[in-house]
C-alpha positions in Angstrom: 52.4 81.8 208.9 51.0 85.2 209.9 50.0 86.1 213.4 46.5 87.1 214.4 47.7 89.3 217.2 44.4 90.8 218.3 41.5 88.9 219.7 38.0 90.0 219.3 37.0 93.1 221.2 34.0 92.1 223.5 32.8 95.7 223.5 32.0 95.7 219.8 29.0 94.1 218.1 31.2 92.4 215.5 34.5 90.7 216.1 37.5 91.8 214.1 40.8 90.2 213.3 43.8 92.5 213.0 44.4 93.3 209.3 48.2 93.8 209.9 49.7 90.5 208.7 52.8 88.8 207.6 52.1 86.8 204.5 52.2 83.0 204.3 55.6 81.3 203.8 55.3 78.6 201.1 59.1 78.2 200.9 61.8 77.9 203.5 63.0 81.4 204.2 65.8 80.6 206.5 68.3 79.1 204.1 69.7 80.0 200.7 67.7 78.2 198.1 68.8 77.3 194.6 65.9 76.6 192.2 65.5 76.6 188.4 63.6 79.9 187.9 61.0 80.3 185.2 62.5 82.3 182.4 66.2 81.9 183.2 67.1 80.2 179.9 67.3 76.5 179.2 66.9 75.3 182.7 69.8 77.4 184.0 69.6 77.5 187.8 69.4 80.9 189.4 70.2 81.4 193.1 67.8 83.5 195.2 68.6 84.0 198.8 65.1 84.1 200.4 66.7 84.0 203.8 67.6 87.7 203.3 64.2 88.6 202.1 63.3 90.7 205.1 61.2 93.4 203.5 57.6 92.5 202.4 56.9 91.9 198.8 53.7 93.9 198.9 53.0 96.6 201.6 49.8 98.6 202.1 50.0 101.2 205.0 46.8 103.0 205.9 45.8 103.2 202.3 42.6 105.0 201.2 41.3 105.7 197.7 38.2 107.7 196.7 36.3 107.9 193.4 34.8 111.4 193.9 32.5 111.0 196.9 32.7 107.2 196.8 35.4 105.5 198.8 37.0 102.5 197.1 39.3 101.3 199.9 39.4 102.7 203.4 42.5 102.6 205.7 43.8 99.3 204.4 46.9 97.9 206.0 48.3 94.7 204.6 51.7 93.1 204.4 52.5 90.0 202.2 55.6 87.9 201.7 56.2 84.9 199.4 53.3 82.5 199.2 49.6 82.5 198.2 46.9 84.8 199.7 43.3 84.5 198.6 41.4 87.8 198.3 37.6 87.3 198.8 34.6 89.6 199.2 31.3 90.5 197.6 31.1 92.6 194.4 31.8 96.2 195.3 33.8 95.3 198.4 37.0 96.9 197.1 38.9 93.9 195.7 39.5 95.3 192.3 40.6 98.7 193.6 43.0 96.9 196.0 44.5 95.0 193.0 44.8 98.1 190.9 46.5 100.0 193.6 48.9 97.0 194.1 49.6 97.0 190.3 50.3 100.7 190.3 47.4 101.5 188.0 46.0 103.8 190.7 47.7 106.0 193.3 46.3 106.1 196.8 44.8 109.3 198.1 46.2 108.5 201.6 48.9 106.1 202.7 51.4 104.2 200.7 51.6 101.1 198.5 55.0 99.5 197.9 56.3 96.6 196.0 59.8 95.3 196.9 60.3 98.7 198.7 59.3 100.8 195.7 56.1 102.9 195.3 53.8 100.7 193.3 53.3 103.1 190.4 57.0 103.6 189.7 59.0 101.8 187.0 61.2 100.2 189.7 58.2 98.5 191.3 56.6 97.4 188.0 59.7 95.3 187.2 58.5 93.1 190.1 54.7 93.0 189.2 52.8 90.6 187.0 49.1 91.5 186.6 46.4 89.2 185.2 43.2 91.3 185.1 39.7 90.0 185.0 38.8 91.6 181.8 41.0 91.3 178.7 41.7 93.5 175.7 43.9 91.8 173.1 45.1 92.5 169.7 42.5 90.0 168.4 44.2 89.5 165.0 47.4 88.3 166.7 48.0 84.6 167.5 48.7 83.7 171.1 52.4 83.0 170.3 52.9 86.4 168.6 51.2 88.2 171.5 53.4 86.7 174.1 56.5 87.3 171.9 55.5 91.0 171.6 55.1 91.3 175.4 58.5 89.7 175.9 60.1 92.2 173.5 58.4 95.1 175.2 59.8 93.9 178.5 63.3 94.4 177.1 64.3 90.9 175.9 66.2 90.4 172.7 64.5 88.8 169.7 66.2 85.5 170.4 65.5 85.6 174.2 61.9 86.7 173.6 61.3 83.7 171.3 62.7 81.3 173.8 60.8 82.9 176.7 57.6 82.7 174.6 57.9 79.0 174.0 58.8 78.4 177.7 55.6 80.2 178.9 53.3 78.7 176.3 54.4 75.2 177.5 54.0 76.3 181.2 50.3 77.4 180.7 49.5 74.5 178.3 49.0 76.5 175.1 51.9 75.3 172.9 49.7 73.3 170.5 47.1 76.1 170.2 49.3 79.1 170.1 49.1 79.8 166.4 45.4 80.4 166.3 44.1 84.0 166.3 43.2 85.3 169.7 39.8 86.3 168.4 38.9 82.6 168.2 40.1 81.6 171.7 37.7 80.4 174.4 37.5 82.1 177.7 39.8 79.5 179.3 42.4 79.8 176.6 42.4 83.6 177.0 42.9 83.2 180.7 46.0 81.1 180.0 47.5 83.6 177.7 46.8 86.4 180.2 48.7 84.4 182.8 51.6 83.8 180.4 52.0 87.6 179.7 51.9 88.3 183.4 54.9 86.0 183.8 57.0 87.3 180.9 59.5 89.3 183.0 59.6 86.8 185.9 58.0 89.0 188.5 58.2 88.5 192.2 54.5 89.6 192.8 51.6 88.1 190.8 48.2 89.8 191.0 45.5 87.5 189.7 42.0 88.7 189.3 39.5 85.9 188.7 42.2 83.7 187.1 40.0 80.6 187.1 36.9 82.1 185.4 35.9 80.2 182.3 38.4 77.3 182.8 37.1 73.7 182.7 37.7 71.4 185.7 40.8 69.8 184.3 42.2 73.2 183.4 41.5 74.5 186.9 43.4 71.6 188.4 46.4 72.4 186.1 46.2 76.1 187.0 46.1 75.5 190.7 49.1 73.2 190.4 50.9 76.0 188.5 50.1 78.6 191.2 51.4 76.2 193.9 54.6 75.7 191.9 55.1 79.4 191.6 54.7 79.8 195.3 57.3 77.1 195.9 59.6 79.1 193.7 59.3 82.0 196.1 56.7 84.1 194.3 54.1 86.1 196.2 50.6 85.5 194.7 47.5 87.6 195.6 44.5 85.7 194.0 41.0 87.3 193.9 38.2 84.9 193.0 34.6 84.0 193.6 35.6 80.3 193.3 35.8 79.8 197.0 36.0 76.0 196.9 38.9 76.2 194.5 40.7 78.8 196.7 40.4 76.4 199.7 42.4 73.9 197.7 45.0 76.5 197.0 45.6 78.1 200.3 44.1 78.6 203.8 45.5 82.1 204.0 42.5 84.4 203.3 42.1 88.2 203.2 38.4 89.1 203.4 37.3 92.5 202.2 34.0 94.3 203.2 33.0 97.9 202.4 36.5 98.9 201.4 38.2 97.5 204.5 40.1 94.3 205.4 37.6 92.6 207.6 39.9 89.7 208.5 43.1 88.2 207.3 45.0 85.1 208.2 44.6 81.3 208.2 40.9 80.4 207.7 40.7 78.3 210.8 42.2 81.0 213.0 39.7 83.5 211.7 36.9 81.0 212.3 38.1 80.4 215.9 37.7 84.1 216.7 34.1 84.3 215.5 32.6 83.7 219.0 29.3 85.3 218.0 28.8 82.6 215.4 29.2 79.2 217.1 30.5 76.4 214.8 27.9 73.7 214.0 29.2 70.1 214.2 27.2 67.0 213.3 28.1 64.1 215.6 27.0 60.5 215.5 27.6 58.7 218.8 26.3 56.1 221.2 24.9 56.1 223.7 23.5 59.4 222.6 21.8 60.4 225.9 24.9 60.1 228.0 27.0 61.8 225.3 24.5 64.8 225.1 24.5 65.1 228.9 28.3 65.3 229.0 28.3 67.9 226.2 26.0 70.2 228.2 28.6 70.4 230.9 31.1 72.0 228.5 31.1 75.8 228.7 31.9 76.0 224.9 28.6 74.3 224.0 25.8 76.7 223.5 23.2 74.2 222.3 22.4 71.3 220.2 19.6 69.7 218.1 18.8 66.0 217.9 18.5 64.9 214.3 18.1 61.2 214.8 18.4 58.5 217.5 22.1 58.5 217.2 22.8 62.0 215.8 23.3 65.5 217.2 24.1 68.9 215.6 26.1 70.7 218.3 26.7 74.5 218.3 30.0 75.3 220.0 32.1 78.5 220.6 35.9 78.5 220.5 36.1 75.4 218.2 39.7 74.6 218.9 39.2 74.4 222.7 35.9 72.5 222.1 37.6 69.8 220.0 40.4 69.4 222.6 37.8 68.9 225.4 35.7 66.6 223.2 38.7 64.3 222.5 39.4 64.1 226.3 35.7 63.4 227.0 35.6 60.5 224.4 38.7 58.9 225.8 37.8 59.3 229.5 34.1 58.2 229.2 34.9 55.5 226.5 32.2 57.0 224.2 31.5 55.6 220.8 31.8 58.5 218.2 31.1 57.1 214.8 31.0 60.2 212.7 32.0 63.9 213.2 31.5 66.6 210.6 31.8 70.4 210.7 29.0 72.1 208.9 29.9 75.8 208.6 33.7 76.3 208.7 34.2 76.8 204.9 35.3 80.1 203.3 31.6 80.6 202.2 30.4 80.5 205.8 33.2 82.6 207.3 32.7 85.2 204.6 29.0 85.3 205.3 29.6 85.8 209.1 32.1 88.6 208.6 29.8 90.4 206.2 26.9 90.6 208.6 25.0 87.4 207.8 24.9 87.7 204.0 25.6 84.5 202.2 29.2 83.8 201.2 27.8 82.2 198.1 26.4 85.5 196.7 28.0 86.5 193.5 
């Protein structure tokens, strides 16, 4: 897991988490691993030594990009290794520009973007990149099967290998039985599946997914989330941009939050939340006897206040949540207090996003 190596600066009005990170490790990187890789033929195992994977898969170093007088991203530094990172932020925060820079569709005006040690816009880097954009422009008269087959041929596969690869990917994304229909008649969810399949054609190390869950029904979302997790277990690096924050929380706790073209915070969600001392965490507690419990809480320096909701219920506002919960556990045991229910109220991605963006709701689209 990445380190959040800088604590909040007490001299600033808003706390910041260092944007320089090492990405999440969803596979063991200390031993040689043999896994059946997607696209290696009929189940033929391929050995990849992730223990020697010392260089980051994706690297941004002090990257800035302007659109005339408008800045798209501003001094972004980011380092990701195998695993899943969720990219969140309001519309206009710079997420799409970041993904296009990572995909090599744009060149930075300052800084460098590298994939597997190669500049992102070079052919050497693009061999390792799979991009699933938010918008789609298909050859609508083609069937899904023919489209994937064409993409496989364009990636350099022989006719026979492209055909085998196409069937493999259609099965992977759950489109085998619908692949002969024209793309023009596909639903939004079906088109999303085909876009993911084309991004995987050349078995890339880095997957850039822009709103991949948009338009997919709940069952399909569960299938896609399972597929993303499986790809991470196979050693892939996934950067997933989405407004579906509840779904992202099921996928990973490693979040990169963008605001005004900058990385506002990055790392495990709980660690980010722990550093937001200006925004105490709210916790609903049902306990008895409530009066003695409330008195004991007031003696904790982490508690900044509470509201009584009912005869046996409090909503407590506490700084430094990790330390608060440790002290709370000790208090309950030492005083033999009866805590019947405990619920955190604002530690979701929505709430953390809202805090970091200056009080705007994380639910804003």
